[in-house]
C-alpha positions in Angstrom: 0.0 0.0 0.0 1.2 3.5 -0.9 0.3 6.4 1.4 1.1 10.1 1.2 0.3 12.3 4.2 0.3 16.1 4.1 3.0 16.1 1.4 4.0 19.7 0.5 6.7 20.8 -1.9 7.7 24.4 -2.8 10.1 25.6 -5.5 12.3 28.6 -4.6 10.8 29.0 -1.1 11.1 32.4 0.5 11.9 34.2 -2.8 9.7 36.3 -5.2 9.7 33.2 -7.5 8.2 30.9 -4.9 5.9 28.4 -6.4 3.6 25.8 -4.8 4.4 22.5 -6.5 2.4 20.3 -4.1 0.3 21.4 -1.1 -1.1 19.1 1.6 -1.4 16.0 -0.6 -3.2 13.2 1.2 -3.5 10.0 -0.8 -3.9 6.3 0.0 -3.6 3.6 -2.7 -5.0 0.2 -2.0 -3.1 -2.9 -3.4 -4.1 -3.3 -7.0 -5.4 0.3 -7.5 -4.9 1.6 -11.0 -5.1 5.4 -10.7 -4.9 7.8 -13.6 -3.8 11.4 -13.0 -4.6 14.3 -15.2 -4.2 18.1 -15.0 -2.8 21.0 -16.9 0.9 21.9 -17.2 2.2 22.9 -13.8 -0.6 21.2 -11.9 1.9 19.1 -9.9 1.6 15.7 -11.7 5.3 15.2 -12.4 6.3 16.6 -8.9 4.0 14.0 -7.4 5.8 11.2 -9.4 9.2 12.6 -8.4 8.3 12.7 -4.7 7.1 9.1 -4.8 10.1 7.8 -6.8 12.7 9.8 -4.8 13.9 12.2 -7.4 12.7 14.9 -5.0 12.0 15.0 -1.3 9.0 16.7 0.2 9.5 19.8 2.3 6.8 18.5 4.6 4.9 15.2 4.9 5.4 11.5 4.7 5.5 8.9 2.0 5.0 5.3 3.0 5.1 2.0 1.1 3.9 -1.1 2.9 4.1 0.9 6.2 7.7 1.9 5.6 8.5 5.7 5.7 10.6 6.3 2.5 10.5 10.1 2.1 14.1 10.4 3.2 15.4 7.4 1.1 17.3 8.1 -2.1 15.8 7.0 -5.4 18.0 3.9 -5.9 17.0 2.5 -2.4 13.3 2.8 -3.4 13.8 0.6 -6.4 13.0 -2.5 -4.3 9.4 -1.2 -4.2 9.1 1.1 -7.2 9.4 0.8 -11.0 8.9 3.7 -13.4 8.4 4.1 -17.1 9.2 7.5 -18.6 7.7 9.5 -21.4 10.9 9.4 -23.4 11.3 5.9 -25.1 15.1 6.5 -24.8 15.0 6.5 -21.0 14.9 3.5 -18.8 17.0 1.2 -21.0 20.7 0.9 -21.9 20.8 1.6 -25.7 24.2 0.0 -26.3 23.2 -3.3 -24.6 21.1 -6.0 -26.2 17.5 -6.8 -25.4 18.5 -9.8 -23.3 21.1 -7.9 -21.4 18.6 -5.2 -20.5 16.1 -7.8 -19.4 18.7 -9.6 -17.3 19.6 -6.3 -15.5 15.9 -5.7 -14.9 15.4 -9.2 -13.6 18.2 -8.7 -11.1 16.9 -5.3 -9.9 15.5 -6.6 -6.7 18.0 -9.4 -6.2 21.1 -9.3 -3.9 23.8 -7.3 -5.6 26.3 -9.6 -7.4 28.1 -10.0 -10.7 25.6 -12.6 -11.8 23.3 -10.6 -14.1 24.7 -12.3 -17.2 22.3 -14.2 -19.5 22.0 -17.9 -19.0 20.0 -20.4 -21.1 17.2 -20.6 -18.6 17.0 -16.8 -18.4 16.9 -16.6 -22.2 14.0 -19.0 -22.4 12.1 -17.0 -19.8 12.8 -13.8 -21.6 11.5 -15.2 -24.9 8.3 -16.2 -23.1 7.7 -12.8 -21.6 8.6 -11.0 -24.8 6.2 -13.2 -26.8 3.3 -11.7 -24.7 4.0 -8.3 -26.2 3.1 -9.6 -29.6 5.6 -7.5 -31.6 8.3 -10.1 -32.4 11.0 -9.0 -29.9 11.4 -12.6 -28.7 13.2 -13.3 -32.0 15.6 -10.4 -31.5 17.2 -11.0 -28.1 20.7 -10.1 -29.5 19.5 -6.8 -31.0 20.9 -3.6 -29.5 18.1 -1.7 -27.8 19.2 1.6 -29.4 18.2 0.2 -32.8 14.6 -0.4 -31.7 11.7 1.9 -32.7 10.2 4.1 -30.1 7.2 1.9 -29.7 9.3 -1.3 -29.4 11.6 0.4 -26.9 8.6 1.6 -24.8 7.1 -1.9 -24.8 10.4 -3.3 -23.6 10.6 -0.6 -20.9 7.1 -1.5 -19.7 8.1 -5.2 -19.6 11.3 -4.4 -17.7 9.5 -2.3 -15.2 7.0 -5.0 -14.4 9.3 -8.0 -14.6 9.7 -8.4 -10.9 6.1 -7.3 -10.0 7.0 -4.0 -8.2 4.8 -2.8 -5.3 4.3 0.5 -7.1 4.4 1.1 -10.9 4.7 4.7 -12.0 3.8 5.5 -15.6 4.9 9.1 -16.5 3.0 10.0 -19.7 4.6 6.9 -21.2 2.6 7.0 -24.4 2.8 10.8 -25.1 5.9 10.6 -27.3 4.6 7.9 -29.6 2.5 8.0 -32.8 -1.2 7.1 -32.3 -0.8 3.5 -33.5 2.1 2.8 -31.1 0.5 4.7 -28.3 -2.6 2.5 -28.7 -0.4 -0.6 -28.6 1.4 0.5 -25.4 -1.9 1.5 -23.8 -3.4 -1.9 -24.5 -0.3 -3.7 -23.2 -0.3 -1.5 -20.1 -3.9 -2.3 -19.3 -3.3 -6.1 -19.8 -0.2 -6.2 -17.7 -1.5 -4.1 -14.8 -4.7 -6.1 -14.7 -3.1 -9.5 -14.9 -0.4 -8.8 -12.3 -2.7 -6.7 -10.1 -0.1 -3.9 -9.9 -0.7 -0.8 -7.8 -0.2 1.8 -10.5 -0.1 5.5 -10.9 -0.4 6.8 -14.5 0.0 10.4 -15.5 -1.6 11.2 -18.8 -2.7 14.3 -20.8 -5.3 12.2 -22.6 -8.7 12.7 -20.9 -10.4 9.8 -22.6 -7.6 7.5 -21.6 -7.7 8.8 -18.0 -11.4 7.9 -17.9 -11.2 4.6 -19.7 -8.2 3.1 -17.8 -8.0 2.1 -14.2 -10.4 2.1 -11.3 -9.8 5.7 -10.0 -9.1 9.1 -11.5 -7.4 12.1 -9.9 -7.4 15.6 -11.3 -4.8 18.1 -10.1 -4.7 21.9 -10.3 -2.0 24.3 -8.9 -0.4 21.6 -6.7 -3.7 20.3 -5.2 -6.0 17.4 -5.8 -9.3 18.9 -6.8 -11.1 15.7 -8.0 -10.8 12.1 -6.8 -13.2 10.0 -8.8 -13.8 6.3 -7.7 -14.6 3.5 -10.1 -18.4 3.8 -9.7 -18.4 7.4 -10.8 -15.9 6.7 -13.7 -18.4 4.4 -15.3 -20.3 6.4 -17.9 -18.3 9.6 -17.2 -17.7 11.7 -20.4 -14.9 14.0 -21.2 -17.3 17.0 -21.3 -18.6 16.1 -17.8 -15.0 15.9 -16.5 -14.2 19.3 -18.1 -17.3 20.7 -16.5 -16.3 19.4 -13.1 -12.9 20.9 -13.4 -14.2 24.3 -14.3 -16.8 24.3 -11.6 -14.3 23.4 -8.8 -11.2 25.4 -10.1 -13.1 28.4 -11.3 -11.2 28.5 -14.6 -11.0 26.6 -17.9 -8.5 23.9 -18.5 -5.9 25.6 -20.7 -3.0 23.4 -21.8 -2.3 22.7 -25.5 -1.0 19.3 -24.6 -4.3 18.1 -23.1 -6.0 15.6 -25.5 -9.7 15.4 -25.1 -10.2 12.0 -26.8 
């Protein structure tokens, strides 16, 4: 379980450029929750991700996973619980290494540190089986350098690597935003299948409002560092983009203005 209590983060505090990134964020995620997060640029979505993953530390508040207070731990120490897929398909993998080498490193992520991350025949068989589930032929290209893959192929591999060891928390940081529509649809479908099958507790930031409504069992909308809407599964059923926009404008008092927001 993931819990955030009174999490607050300011940028440039005490200066004329002070900005509220997050303010008094209280969130509890039950095991298996798939939460989509949407909001305009500067709403605090990326800061929320960075606070959970350890890229940033909160000024105030606690972050707990499975009861463990982790807000003071560095990013690498949180990797035993947290996996993340980034917007950039070039992030999260080693481009000069092969597919099987990348998978071997991902497989060893939560294991005791050693020099044994090399690829064995048993690992290679397991990698092929997992890659086959993606349905894009990567199981036949284990020796290919990851840097030579297309953006969609690389993002599919990143998703597989992130979920390989069934992390306690999966963070998806606009992981389809940099892809063309066809590849974005593929990664969205794979994400939904993998998260459902593995029952992963997942937080997905997206600028696609239709995607935010359709995926997951809970939707959070942010504005100016605060959570202004927290919609459970029952209310998500039948919710339309126009209704969601109307709710945002009613609560925030202004229109959602961000060129990157995709309505559907």
